Every structure is written in structure tokens, then in C-alpha cells.
N, C-alpha and C positions, 0 to 999 in steps of 0.2 A: 407590509411595506416597511423597510428599514429607514432609520434615521440616518440621513447623509451628513457627513462633516460639512462644516460651514464653507460655502463656496462651491461644493461639488455640484449642487443643483444648477447654478448659473454656468459652470463649465459644461455640463451635459447639455443644457439648452443651447449654448453657442455652437457645439458640436452638431447638434440635431438641426438647428437653424442653417448652418452651413451646408449640410447634406440636403435639407429640403430645397435650398436656393438653387443648388446644382441640379437636383432632380426636377424642379418645377421653377425654371427661370421666370416665368411670367406671373407667378404667384405674388399677392400683395404682401409686402413686408409686414404692415401692421396686422394683417390677418395671421400670418405665420407667427408673429410675436405673440399674439393673444393665444394662439393655440400652445405655444411653448410655455406660456405663463400657467395655463391650466395644467398642462401634461407634467410639468416640473414643480408645481405649486410655488411660484415665484411671487414676490411682493411687488407692488407698483414701482419701487425705486429700481428693481432689477429689470422691469419692463423698459423703463426709461434708459437704463444703461444699454440694453440690448438694441433699442431704436438708435441711440447715438452711435453705438459701436458699428451696426451694419450700415447706417447712412454715411458715416465717414469712410468705412471701408470700401464702399461702392462709389464714392465720389473721386477717390484716388488721392484724398488728403493724407499727408503724413505727419507724424507727431514730432 
């Protein structure tokens, strides 16, 4: 396994989560984020980012 540049893991996780939510719209967001953290070896702060990112994205909020 190679060392990814800083931020590459989180970008891959966002892409993976986006694809998973399209393929499995009924899947639990928290469960998918847990899987992404394991799959991409993400720290807890990145899990929190993912939860906030996908929660805001799904609620229709804009920045």
C-alpha cells in the first residue's frame, strides 16, 4: 500500500461515499462513514468532516 499525499484519502472517501449513496440510497450515512474511515484509514476529525459535509449536502443548505 502506498502513502497518499495529504488530503488524498479524504478526497477518495468523499468520492466513494457519494457513489455508495447513489447505489444504496437507503443505507445509513453513519454506517457508510464508518466503512469509509476503515477503508481509507481516516482519523476521527475526518469522520466528523464527512458527517457534516454529507449532512449539509443532503439538507439543501448552501455556504
